[in-house]
PyMOL Python script that loads the backbone (N, CA, C, O; Angstrom):
from pymol import cmd

cmd.read_pdbstr("""\
ATOM      1  N   MET A   1     178.524  78.147 144.957  1.00  0.00           N
ATOM      2  CA  MET A   1     178.243  77.826 143.523  1.00  0.00           C
ATOM      3  C   MET A   1     176.829  77.715 143.289  1.00  0.00           C
ATOM      4  O   MET A   1     176.149  77.027 144.051  1.00  0.00           O
ATOM      5  N   GLY A   2     176.272  78.370 142.233  1.00  0.00           N
ATOM      6  CA  GLY A   2     174.957  78.323 141.821  1.00  0.00           C
ATOM      7  C   GLY A   2     174.372  77.088 141.238  1.00  0.00           C
ATOM      8  O   GLY A   2     175.135  76.171 140.934  1.00  0.00           O
ATOM      9  N   ASP A   3     173.122  76.980 141.057  1.00  0.00           N
ATOM     10  CA  ASP A   3     172.559  75.806 140.674  1.00  0.00           C
ATOM     11  C   ASP A   3     173.124  75.354 139.202  1.00  0.00           C
ATOM     12  O   ASP A   3     173.368  74.178 138.933  1.00  0.00           O
ATOM     13  N   THR A   4     173.268  76.246 138.447  1.00  0.00           N
ATOM     14  CA  THR A   4     173.704  75.940 137.091  1.00  0.00           C
ATOM     15  C   THR A   4     175.072  75.250 137.028  1.00  0.00           C
ATOM     16  O   THR A   4     175.236  74.221 136.373  1.00  0.00           O
ATOM     17  N   LEU A   5     175.970  75.795 137.670  1.00  0.00           N
ATOM     18  CA  LEU A   5     177.315  75.210 137.912  1.00  0.00           C
ATOM     19  C   LEU A   5     177.509  73.847 138.667  1.00  0.00           C
ATOM     20  O   LEU A   5     178.434  73.059 138.467  1.00  0.00           O
ATOM     21  N   ARG A   6     176.464  73.696 139.587  1.00  0.00           N
ATOM     22  CA  ARG A   6     176.418  72.570 140.487  1.00  0.00           C
ATOM     23  C   ARG A   6     175.912  71.332 139.578  1.00  0.00           C
ATOM     24  O   ARG A   6     176.359  70.196 139.736  1.00  0.00           O
ATOM     25  N   ASP A   7     174.929  71.663 138.603  1.00  0.00           N
ATOM     26  CA  ASP A   7     174.490  70.756 137.786  1.00  0.00           C
ATOM     27  C   ASP A   7     175.486  70.241 136.776  1.00  0.00           C
ATOM     28  O   ASP A   7     175.525  69.059 136.434  1.00  0.00           O
ATOM     29  N   ARG A   8     176.263  71.148 136.329  1.00  0.00           N
ATOM     30  CA  ARG A   8     177.468  70.890 135.168  1.00  0.00           C
ATOM     31  C   ARG A   8     178.488  70.021 136.120  1.00  0.00           C
ATOM     32  O   ARG A   8     178.945  68.938 135.754  1.00  0.00           O
ATOM     33  N   ILE A   9     178.779  70.605 137.342  1.00  0.00           N
ATOM     34  CA  ILE A   9     180.008  69.818 137.845  1.00  0.00           C
ATOM     35  C   ILE A   9     179.414  68.658 138.461  1.00  0.00           C
ATOM     36  O   ILE A   9     180.175  67.694 138.379  1.00  0.00           O
ATOM     37  N   GLY A  10     178.437  68.428 138.990  1.00  0.00           N
ATOM     38  CA  GLY A  10     177.797  67.275 139.584  1.00  0.00           C
ATOM     39  C   GLY A  10     177.354  66.372 138.855  1.00  0.00           C
ATOM     40  O   GLY A  10     178.008  65.344 138.679  1.00  0.00           O
ATOM     41  N   GLY A  11     175.921  66.607 138.169  1.00  0.00           N
ATOM     42  CA  GLY A  11     175.273  65.687 137.101  1.00  0.00           C
ATOM     43  C   GLY A  11     175.713  64.271 137.069  1.00  0.00           C
ATOM     44  O   GLY A  11     175.714  63.585 138.091  1.00  0.00           O
ATOM     45  N   ASN A  12     176.080  63.832 135.933  1.00  0.00           N
ATOM     46  CA  ASN A  12     176.657  62.533 135.805  1.00  0.00           C
ATOM     47  C   ASN A  12     177.909  62.614 135.167  1.00  0.00           C
ATOM     48  O   ASN A  12     178.241  61.940 134.192  1.00  0.00           O
ATOM     49  N   GLY A  13     178.719  63.610 135.848  1.00  0.00           N
ATOM     50  CA  GLY A  13     180.035  63.814 135.446  1.00  0.00           C
ATOM     51  C   GLY A  13     181.085  63.027 136.067  1.00  0.00           C
ATOM     52  O   GLY A  13     180.842  61.903 136.506  1.00  0.00           O
ATOM     53  N   ARG A  14     182.332  63.594 136.135  1.00  0.00           N
ATOM     54  CA  ARG A  14     183.554  62.805 136.645  1.00  0.00           C
ATOM     55  C   ARG A  14     183.550  62.571 138.117  1.00  0.00           C
ATOM     56  O   ARG A  14     184.090  61.577 138.604  1.00  0.00           O
ATOM     57  N   ILE A  15     182.899  63.550 138.885  1.00  0.00           N
ATOM     58  CA  ILE A  15     182.841  63.348 140.247  1.00  0.00           C
ATOM     59  C   ILE A  15     181.982  62.137 140.592  1.00  0.00           C
ATOM     60  O   ILE A  15     182.339  61.340 141.459  1.00  0.00           O
ATOM     61  N   LYS A  16     180.915  62.013 139.946  1.00  0.00           N
ATOM     62  CA  LYS A  16     180.111  60.885 140.232  1.00  0.00           C
ATOM     63  C   LYS A  16     180.719  59.592 139.722  1.00  0.00           C
ATOM     64  O   LYS A  16     180.401  58.531 140.260  1.00  0.00           O
ATOM     65  N   GLN A  17     181.448  59.620 138.864  1.00  0.00           N
ATOM     66  CA  GLN A  17     182.243  58.460 138.489  1.00  0.00           C
ATOM     67  C   GLN A  17     183.337  58.168 139.360  1.00  0.00           C
ATOM     68  O   GLN A  17     183.639  56.986 139.524  1.00  0.00           O
ATOM     69  N   ILE A  18     184.093  59.234 140.049  1.00  0.00           N
ATOM     70  CA  ILE A  18     185.151  58.918 140.841  1.00  0.00           C
ATOM     71  C   ILE A  18     184.517  58.509 142.064  1.00  0.00           C
ATOM     72  O   ILE A  18     185.109  57.615 142.668  1.00  0.00           O
ATOM     73  N   LEU A  19     183.382  58.976 142.611  1.00  0.00           N
ATOM     74  CA  LEU A  19     182.783  58.277 143.890  1.00  0.00           C
ATOM     75  C   LEU A  19     182.222  57.098 143.597  1.00  0.00           C
ATOM     76  O   LEU A  19     182.044  56.346 144.556  1.00  0.00           O
ATOM     77  N   GLY A  20     181.852  56.682 142.405  1.00  0.00           N
ATOM     78  CA  GLY A  20     181.329  55.187 142.108  1.00  0.00           C
ATOM     79  C   GLY A  20     182.379  54.145 142.018  1.00  0.00           C
ATOM     80  O   GLY A  20     182.106  52.947 141.940  1.00  0.00           O
ATOM     81  N   SER A  21     183.669  54.654 142.032  1.00  0.00           N
ATOM     82  CA  SER A  21     184.846  53.754 141.993  1.00  0.00           C
ATOM     83  C   SER A  21     185.115  53.249 143.323  1.00  0.00           C
ATOM     84  O   SER A  21     184.807  53.848 144.353  1.00  0.00           O
ATOM     85  N   PRO A  22     185.741  52.046 143.265  1.00  0.00           N
ATOM     86  CA  PRO A  22     185.939  51.372 144.684  1.00  0.00           C
ATOM     87  C   PRO A  22     187.281  52.028 145.251  1.00  0.00           C
ATOM     88  O   PRO A  22     187.939  51.332 146.024  1.00  0.00           O
ATOM     89  N   LEU A  23     187.720  53.246 144.949  1.00  0.00           N
ATOM     90  CA  LEU A  23     188.853  53.821 145.472  1.00  0.00           C
ATOM     91  C   LEU A  23     188.752  54.533 146.796  1.00  0.00           C
ATOM     92  O   LEU A  23     187.717  55.160 147.025  1.00  0.00           O
ATOM     93  N   VAL A  24     189.799  54.500 147.767  1.00  0.00           N
ATOM     94  CA  VAL A  24     189.695  55.041 148.826  1.00  0.00           C
ATOM     95  C   VAL A  24     189.584  56.707 148.719  1.00  0.00           C
ATOM     96  O   VAL A  24     189.687  57.220 147.605  1.00  0.00           O
ATOM     97  N   ALA A  25     189.391  57.464 149.795  1.00  0.00           N
ATOM     98  CA  ALA A  25     189.351  59.002 149.667  1.00  0.00           C
ATOM     99  C   ALA A  25     190.510  59.437 149.271  1.00  0.00           C
ATOM    100  O   ALA A  25     190.464  60.412 148.521  1.00  0.00           O
ATOM    101  N   GLN A  26     191.658  58.976 149.567  1.00  0.00           N
ATOM    102  CA  GLN A  26     192.966  59.628 149.069  1.00  0.00           C
ATOM    103  C   GLN A  26     193.021  59.623 147.567  1.00  0.00           C
ATOM    104  O   GLN A  26     193.422  60.636 146.995  1.00  0.00           O
ATOM    105  N   ARG A  27     192.650  58.562 146.879  1.00  0.00           N
ATOM    106  CA  ARG A  27     192.492  58.392 145.556  1.00  0.00           C
ATOM    107  C   ARG A  27     191.502  59.314 144.890  1.00  0.00           C
ATOM    108  O   ARG A  27     191.678  59.610 143.708  1.00  0.00           O
ATOM    109  N   HIS A  28     190.472  59.791 145.565  1.00  0.00           N
ATOM    110  CA  HIS A  28     189.652  60.583 144.998  1.00  0.00           C
ATOM    111  C   HIS A  28     190.047  62.125 145.061  1.00  0.00           C
ATOM    112  O   HIS A  28     189.632  62.972 144.270  1.00  0.00           O
ATOM    113  N   TYR A  29     190.940  62.361 146.157  1.00  0.00           N
ATOM    114  CA  TYR A  29     191.613  63.628 146.060  1.00  0.00           C
ATOM    115  C   TYR A  29     192.815  63.749 145.030  1.00  0.00           C
ATOM    116  O   TYR A  29     193.245  64.803 144.562  1.00  0.00           O
ATOM    117  N   ASP A  30     193.252  62.525 144.779  1.00  0.00           N
ATOM    118  CA  ASP A  30     194.428  62.635 143.646  1.00  0.00           C
ATOM    119  C   ASP A  30     193.704  62.806 142.418  1.00  0.00           C
ATOM    120  O   ASP A  30     194.166  63.633 141.631  1.00  0.00           O
ATOM    121  N   GLU A  31     192.640  62.175 142.092  1.00  0.00           N
ATOM    122  CA  GLU A  31     191.841  62.299 140.832  1.00  0.00           C
ATOM    123  C   GLU A  31     191.425  63.714 140.601  1.00  0.00           C
ATOM    124  O   GLU A  31     191.578  64.157 139.463  1.00  0.00           O
ATOM    125  N   LEU A  32     190.873  64.558 141.613  1.00  0.00           N
ATOM    126  CA  LEU A  32     190.500  65.751 141.482  1.00  0.00           C
ATOM    127  C   LEU A  32     191.678  66.710 141.310  1.00  0.00           C
ATOM    128  O   LEU A  32     191.470  67.698 140.607  1.00  0.00           O
ATOM    129  N   PHE A  33     192.814  66.563 141.824  1.00  0.00           N
ATOM    130  CA  PHE A  33     193.992  67.223 141.767  1.00  0.00           C
ATOM    131  C   PHE A  33     194.513  67.150 140.409  1.00  0.00           C
ATOM    132  O   PHE A  33     194.773  68.197 139.816  1.00  0.00           O
ATOM    133  N   ILE A  34     194.695  65.983 139.843  1.00  0.00           N
ATOM    134  CA  ILE A  34     195.271  65.712 138.726  1.00  0.00           C
ATOM    135  C   ILE A  34     194.460  66.248 137.620  1.00  0.00           C
ATOM    136  O   ILE A  34     195.053  66.751 136.666  1.00  0.00           O
ATOM    137  N   ARG A  35     192.893  66.188 137.636  1.00  0.00           N
ATOM    138  CA  ARG A  35     192.011  66.654 136.593  1.00  0.00           C
ATOM    139  C   ARG A  35     192.132  68.249 136.508  1.00  0.00           C
ATOM    140  O   ARG A  35     192.044  68.780 135.401  1.00  0.00           O
ATOM    141  N   VAL A  36     192.312  68.938 137.534  1.00  0.00           N
ATOM    142  CA  VAL A  36     192.142  70.388 137.714  1.00  0.00           C
ATOM    143  C   VAL A  36     193.727  70.977 137.512  1.00  0.00           C
ATOM    144  O   VAL A  36     194.022  71.756 136.605  1.00  0.00           O
ATOM    145  N   LEU A  37     194.669  70.477 138.494  1.00  0.00           N
ATOM    146  CA  LEU A  37     195.908  71.062 138.543  1.00  0.00           C
ATOM    147  C   LEU A  37     197.065  70.347 137.950  1.00  0.00           C
ATOM    148  O   LEU A  37     198.190  70.841 138.027  1.00  0.00           O
ATOM    149  N   CYS A  38     196.836  69.120 137.317  1.00  0.00           N
ATOM    150  CA  CYS A  38     197.709  68.283 136.672  1.00  0.00           C
ATOM    151  C   CYS A  38     198.848  68.069 137.552  1.00  0.00           C
ATOM    152  O   CYS A  38     200.003  68.226 137.157  1.00  0.00           O
ATOM    153  N   ARG A  39     198.518  67.675 138.864  1.00  0.00           N
ATOM    154  CA  ARG A  39     199.460  67.233 139.875  1.00  0.00           C
ATOM    155  C   ARG A  39     198.789  66.623 141.007  1.00  0.00           C
ATOM    156  O   ARG A  39     197.624  66.900 141.293  1.00  0.00           O
ATOM    157  N   HIS A  40     199.544  65.749 141.696  1.00  0.00           N
ATOM    158  CA  HIS A  40     198.958  65.156 142.920  1.00  0.00           C
ATOM    159  C   HIS A  40     198.971  66.136 144.147  1.00  0.00           C
ATOM    160  O   HIS A  40     199.884  66.952 144.269  1.00  0.00           O
ATOM    161  N   PRO A  41     197.996  66.048 145.006  1.00  0.00           N
ATOM    162  CA  PRO A  41     197.991  66.935 146.154  1.00  0.00           C
ATOM    163  C   PRO A  41     199.511  66.698 147.044  1.00  0.00           C
ATOM    164  O   PRO A  41     200.203  65.681 146.992  1.00  0.00           O
ATOM    165  N   THR A  42     199.762  67.810 147.771  1.00  0.00           N
ATOM    166  CA  THR A  42     200.941  67.570 148.653  1.00  0.00           C
ATOM    167  C   THR A  42     200.421  66.839 149.892  1.00  0.00           C
ATOM    168  O   THR A  42     199.229  66.652 150.135  1.00  0.00           O
ATOM    169  N   LYS A  43     201.389  66.472 150.601  1.00  0.00           N
ATOM    170  CA  LYS A  43     201.113  65.829 151.992  1.00  0.00           C
ATOM    171  C   LYS A  43     200.174  66.795 152.894  1.00  0.00           C
ATOM    172  O   LYS A  43     199.230  66.406 153.582  1.00  0.00           O
ATOM    173  N   GLU A  44     200.587  68.030 152.762  1.00  0.00           N
ATOM    174  CA  GLU A  44     199.797  68.989 153.571  1.00  0.00           C
ATOM    175  C   GLU A  44     198.327  69.304 153.023  1.00  0.00           C
ATOM    176  O   GLU A  44     197.410  69.507 153.819  1.00  0.00           O
ATOM    177  N   GLU A  45     198.133  69.336 151.657  1.00  0.00           N
ATOM    178  CA  GLU A  45     196.911  69.477 151.163  1.00  0.00           C
ATOM    179  C   GLU A  45     196.058  68.192 151.273  1.00  0.00           C
ATOM    180  O   GLU A  45     194.843  68.246 151.466  1.00  0.00           O
ATOM    181  N   SER A  46     196.777  66.976 151.137  1.00  0.00           N
ATOM    182  CA  SER A  46     195.790  65.705 151.500  1.00  0.00           C
ATOM    183  C   SER A  46     195.429  65.755 152.886  1.00  0.00           C
ATOM    184  O   SER A  46     194.256  65.519 153.175  1.00  0.00           O
ATOM    185  N   GLY A  47     196.388  66.067 153.932  1.00  0.00           N
ATOM    186  CA  GLY A  47     195.877  66.280 155.333  1.00  0.00           C
ATOM    187  C   GLY A  47     194.802  67.110 155.424  1.00  0.00           C
ATOM    188  O   GLY A  47     193.802  66.721 156.027  1.00  0.00           O
ATOM    189  N   ALA A  48     194.846  68.306 154.872  1.00  0.00           N
ATOM    190  CA  ALA A  48     193.611  69.445 154.960  1.00  0.00           C
ATOM    191  C   ALA A  48     192.415  68.802 154.467  1.00  0.00           C
ATOM    192  O   ALA A  48     191.339  68.821 155.065  1.00  0.00           O
ATOM    193  N   LEU A  49     192.656  68.166 153.229  1.00  0.00           N
ATOM    194  CA  LEU A  49     191.391  67.443 152.542  1.00  0.00           C
ATOM    195  C   LEU A  49     190.855  66.354 153.612  1.00  0.00           C
ATOM    196  O   LEU A  49     189.650  66.436 153.847  1.00  0.00           O
ATOM    197  N   ARG A  50     191.463  65.502 154.189  1.00  0.00           N
ATOM    198  CA  ARG A  50     190.953  64.531 155.126  1.00  0.00           C
ATOM    199  C   ARG A  50     190.385  65.203 156.188  1.00  0.00           C
ATOM    200  O   ARG A  50     189.312  64.740 156.574  1.00  0.00           O
ATOM    201  N   ASN A  51     190.887  66.331 156.860  1.00  0.00           N
ATOM    202  CA  ASN A  51     190.245  67.058 157.892  1.00  0.00           C
ATOM    203  C   ASN A  51     188.944  67.650 157.414  1.00  0.00           C
ATOM    204  O   ASN A  51     187.969  67.647 158.166  1.00  0.00           O
ATOM    205  N   LEU A  52     188.875  68.205 156.088  1.00  0.00           N
ATOM    206  CA  LEU A  52     187.749  68.947 155.704  1.00  0.00           C
ATOM    207  C   LEU A  52     186.609  67.795 155.324  1.00  0.00           C
ATOM    208  O   LEU A  52     185.454  68.038 155.672  1.00  0.00           O
ATOM    209  N   VAL A  53     186.847  66.734 154.727  1.00  0.00           N
ATOM    210  CA  VAL A  53     185.824  65.681 154.326  1.00  0.00           C
ATOM    211  C   VAL A  53     185.422  64.954 155.604  1.00  0.00           C
ATOM    212  O   VAL A  53     184.236  64.669 155.767  1.00  0.00           O
ATOM    213  N   GLY A  54     186.331  64.637 156.514  1.00  0.00           N
ATOM    214  CA  GLY A  54     185.897  63.842 157.763  1.00  0.00           C
ATOM    215  C   GLY A  54     185.267  62.540 157.541  1.00  0.00           C
ATOM    216  O   GLY A  54     185.810  61.622 156.926  1.00  0.00           O
ATOM    217  N   GLU A  55     184.076  62.492 158.075  1.00  0.00           N
ATOM    218  CA  GLU A  55     183.178  61.132 157.939  1.00  0.00           C
ATOM    219  C   GLU A  55     182.398  61.218 156.472  1.00  0.00           C
ATOM    220  O   GLU A  55     181.794  60.227 156.063  1.00  0.00           O
ATOM    221  N   ALA A  56     182.437  62.371 155.746  1.00  0.00           N
ATOM    222  CA  ALA A  56     181.542  62.449 154.650  1.00  0.00           C
ATOM    223  C   ALA A  56     182.422  61.963 153.330  1.00  0.00           C
ATOM    224  O   ALA A  56     182.559  62.726 152.374  1.00  0.00           O
ATOM    225  N   VAL A  57     182.875  60.940 153.345  1.00  0.00           N
ATOM    226  CA  VAL A  57     183.676  60.459 152.297  1.00  0.00           C
ATOM    227  C   VAL A  57     183.072  60.138 151.083  1.00  0.00           C
ATOM    228  O   VAL A  57     183.709  60.123 150.030  1.00  0.00           O
ATOM    229  N   LYS A  58     181.709  59.844 151.172  1.00  0.00           N
ATOM    230  CA  LYS A  58     180.877  59.447 150.116  1.00  0.00           C
ATOM    231  C   LYS A  58     179.993  60.394 149.666  1.00  0.00           C
ATOM    232  O   LYS A  58     179.157  60.133 148.800  1.00  0.00           O
ATOM    233  N   ASP A  59     180.129  61.691 150.285  1.00  0.00           N
ATOM    234  CA  ASP A  59     179.073  62.766 150.072  1.00  0.00           C
ATOM    235  C   ASP A  59     179.622  63.479 148.781  1.00  0.00           C
ATOM    236  O   ASP A  59     180.703  64.067 148.755  1.00  0.00           O
ATOM    237  N   GLN A  60     178.714  63.358 147.650  1.00  0.00           N
ATOM    238  CA  GLN A  60     179.185  63.998 146.422  1.00  0.00           C
ATOM    239  C   GLN A  60     179.325  65.448 146.559  1.00  0.00           C
ATOM    240  O   GLN A  60     180.176  66.016 145.874  1.00  0.00           O
ATOM    241  N   SER A  61     178.577  66.120 147.376  1.00  0.00           N
ATOM    242  CA  SER A  61     178.551  67.680 147.281  1.00  0.00           C
ATOM    243  C   SER A  61     179.929  68.121 148.089  1.00  0.00           C
ATOM    244  O   SER A  61     180.384  69.243 147.869  1.00  0.00           O
ATOM    245  N   VAL A  62     180.561  67.281 148.979  1.00  0.00           N
ATOM    246  CA  VAL A  62     181.923  67.557 149.393  1.00  0.00           C
ATOM    247  C   VAL A  62     182.919  67.625 148.191  1.00  0.00           C
ATOM    248  O   VAL A  62     183.715  68.556 148.066  1.00  0.00           O
ATOM    249  N   TYR A  63     182.832  66.636 147.361  1.00  0.00           N
ATOM    250  CA  TYR A  63     183.843  66.605 146.375  1.00  0.00           C
ATOM    251  C   TYR A  63     183.505  67.724 145.329  1.00  0.00           C
ATOM    252  O   TYR A  63     184.382  68.283 144.670  1.00  0.00           O
ATOM    253  N   GLU A  64     182.324  67.977 145.239  1.00  0.00           N
ATOM    254  CA  GLU A  64     182.006  69.124 144.214  1.00  0.00           C
ATOM    255  C   GLU A  64     182.519  70.444 144.562  1.00  0.00           C
ATOM    256  O   GLU A  64     183.006  71.207 143.729  1.00  0.00           O
ATOM    257  N   ASP A  65     182.393  70.721 145.898  1.00  0.00           N
ATOM    258  CA  ASP A  65     182.989  71.844 146.454  1.00  0.00           C
ATOM    259  C   ASP A  65     184.508  71.927 146.440  1.00  0.00           C
ATOM    260  O   ASP A  65     185.042  73.021 146.254  1.00  0.00           O
ATOM    261  N   ILE A  66     185.240  70.814 146.631  1.00  0.00           N
ATOM    262  CA  ILE A  66     186.698  70.713 146.504  1.00  0.00           C
ATOM    263  C   ILE A  66     187.007  71.053 144.987  1.00  0.00           C
ATOM    264  O   ILE A  66     187.917  71.836 144.717  1.00  0.00           O
ATOM    265  N   PHE A  67     186.267  70.480 144.038  1.00  0.00           N
ATOM    266  CA  PHE A  67     186.639  70.702 142.561  1.00  0.00           C
ATOM    267  C   PHE A  67     186.306  72.308 142.326  1.00  0.00           C
ATOM    268  O   PHE A  67     187.049  73.056 141.691  1.00  0.00           O
ATOM    269  N   TRP A  68     185.345  72.618 142.805  1.00  0.00           N
ATOM    270  CA  TRP A  68     184.956  74.111 142.527  1.00  0.00           C
ATOM    271  C   TRP A  68     186.210  74.871 143.186  1.00  0.00           C
ATOM    272  O   TRP A  68     186.842  75.668 142.494  1.00  0.00           O
ATOM    273  N   SER A  69     186.493  74.678 144.238  1.00  0.00           N
ATOM    274  CA  SER A  69     187.663  75.414 144.883  1.00  0.00           C
ATOM    275  C   SER A  69     188.838  75.328 144.153  1.00  0.00           C
ATOM    276  O   SER A  69     189.496  76.361 144.027  1.00  0.00           O
ATOM    277  N   LEU A  70     189.300  74.119 143.558  1.00  0.00           N
ATOM    278  CA  LEU A  70     190.499  73.925 142.710  1.00  0.00           C
ATOM    279  C   LEU A  70     190.301  74.739 141.460  1.00  0.00           C
ATOM    280  O   LEU A  70     191.272  75.285 140.937  1.00  0.00           O
ATOM    281  N   LEU A  71     189.208  74.835 141.004  1.00  0.00           N
ATOM    282  CA  LEU A  71     189.088  75.546 139.643  1.00  0.00           C
ATOM    283  C   LEU A  71     189.169  77.035 139.925  1.00  0.00           C
ATOM    284  O   LEU A  71     189.551  77.781 139.023  1.00  0.00           O
ATOM    285  N   ASN A  72     188.816  77.546 141.184  1.00  0.00           N
ATOM    286  CA  ASN A  72     188.845  78.779 141.495  1.00  0.00           C
ATOM    287  C   ASN A  72     190.203  79.171 142.046  1.00  0.00           C
ATOM    288  O   ASN A  72     190.373  80.373 142.247  1.00  0.00           O
ATOM    289  N   SER A  73     191.184  78.345 142.316  1.00  0.00           N
ATOM    290  CA  SER A  73     192.543  78.633 142.863  1.00  0.00           C
ATOM    291  C   SER A  73     193.359  79.388 142.060  1.00  0.00           C
ATOM    292  O   SER A  73     193.310  79.319 140.831  1.00  0.00           O
ATOM    293  N   THR A  74     194.181  80.176 142.727  1.00  0.00           N
ATOM    294  CA  THR A  74     195.185  80.889 141.872  1.00  0.00           C
ATOM    295  C   THR A  74     196.115  80.065 141.028  1.00  0.00           C
ATOM    296  O   THR A  74     196.426  80.479 139.911  1.00  0.00           O
ATOM    297  N   GLU A  75     196.602  78.876 141.509  1.00  0.00           N
ATOM    298  CA  GLU A  75     197.201  77.967 140.748  1.00  0.00           C
ATOM    299  C   GLU A  75     196.718  77.485 139.373  1.00  0.00           C
ATOM    300  O   GLU A  75     197.496  77.353 138.429  1.00  0.00           O
ATOM    301  N   PHE A  76     195.374  77.223 139.296  1.00  0.00           N
ATOM    302  CA  PHE A  76     194.609  76.993 138.208  1.00  0.00           C
ATOM    303  C   PHE A  76     194.597  78.303 137.092  1.00  0.00           C
ATOM    304  O   PHE A  76     194.875  78.303 135.892  1.00  0.00           O
ATOM    305  N   THR A  77     194.252  79.176 137.801  1.00  0.00           N
ATOM    306  CA  THR A  77     194.314  80.468 136.897  1.00  0.00           C
ATOM    307  C   THR A  77     195.651  80.875 136.301  1.00  0.00           C
ATOM    308  O   THR A  77     195.688  81.373 135.176  1.00  0.00           O
ATOM    309  N   PHE A  78     196.636  80.701 136.946  1.00  0.00           N
ATOM    310  CA  PHE A  78     197.998  80.920 136.312  1.00  0.00           C
ATOM    311  C   PHE A  78     198.349  79.917 135.459  1.00  0.00           C
ATOM    312  O   PHE A  78     199.086  80.146 134.499  1.00  0.00           O
ATOM    313  N   ASN A  79     197.831  78.628 135.735  1.00  0.00           N
ATOM    314  CA  ASN A  79     198.248  77.468 134.669  1.00  0.00           C
ATOM    315  C   ASN A  79     197.363  77.305 133.331  1.00  0.00           C
ATOM    316  O   ASN A  79     197.707  76.787 132.269  1.00  0.00           O
ATOM    317  N   HIS A  80     196.200  77.856 133.656  1.00  0.00           N
ATOM    318  CA  HIS A  80     195.408  77.720 132.338  1.00  0.00           C
ATOM    319  C   HIS A  80     194.776  78.998 131.973  1.00  0.00           C
ATOM    320  O   HIS A  80     194.101  79.081 130.947  1.00  0.00           O
TER     321      HIS A  80
END
""", "prot")
cmd.dss("prot")
cmd.show_as("cartoon", "prot")
cmd.util.cbc("prot")
cmd.orient("prot")
């Protein structure tokens, strides 16, 4: 993702708000999925995200990358 898109996705946007809330990581994943795909992640997707994020649960760039990946998913393309 280029600097222009990173600024738009990161900035003071929704991801910063999500990370600033007292929610656990699973709720962060739910928020991203609902916002982009209008659904909760499956158990398999949640497990994959937990493995991907690991100890970086407060790293904004990780969630920006997840958000970007969801926006580029086939599911998003077909639904929007």
